[in-house]
N, C-alpha and C positions, 0 to 999 in steps of 0.2 A: 836577577838579571846579571849577565856578564858583559863586560866591555870588550868589544871587538873592533878591529880596524879593517878597512878595505885596502887590499894590496893588489895592484894590477900585474905584478910580476916583473922579473928581470927584463930589461929592455923596454918596459912600458911604464915604469914608475921610477921616480928619482929617489924614493925612500927605500932603504934596504930592510930585510927582515931583522938584521941585527939592530937597526935603529928602532924598529917597532918593539923589539924585545925589551928595550930600555924604558919604554913608557910605563910609568907606574899604573897598575890596575888592569892593563890589557891582558885578557885571558884567551884570546883567539884571533885568528886572521881569516878574513873572507877573501878569496882570490878568484881568479878567472882562469880559463884555459885558452887564452889567446895563443895562437901559434900551434895549436894542436888540432889536427884534422879529425873529422868524425871517424871513429873506429881505430884511431891510433892509440897505442899503449901510452898511458901517462908516465912521464918521467918524474922521479922524485928529485929533490934538491941534493940528496946524498948520493945520487948516481942511479 
């Protein structure tokens, strides 16, 4: 089993991905697509 954390995304969560990255043992993030309309191309954090 791998430890994951729920992240609601920029503008919806007070915790950042950089903060989650610092938690020992966390191997993944489960997120949402708030702010993305159906059919819209998903944007990555890197652009």
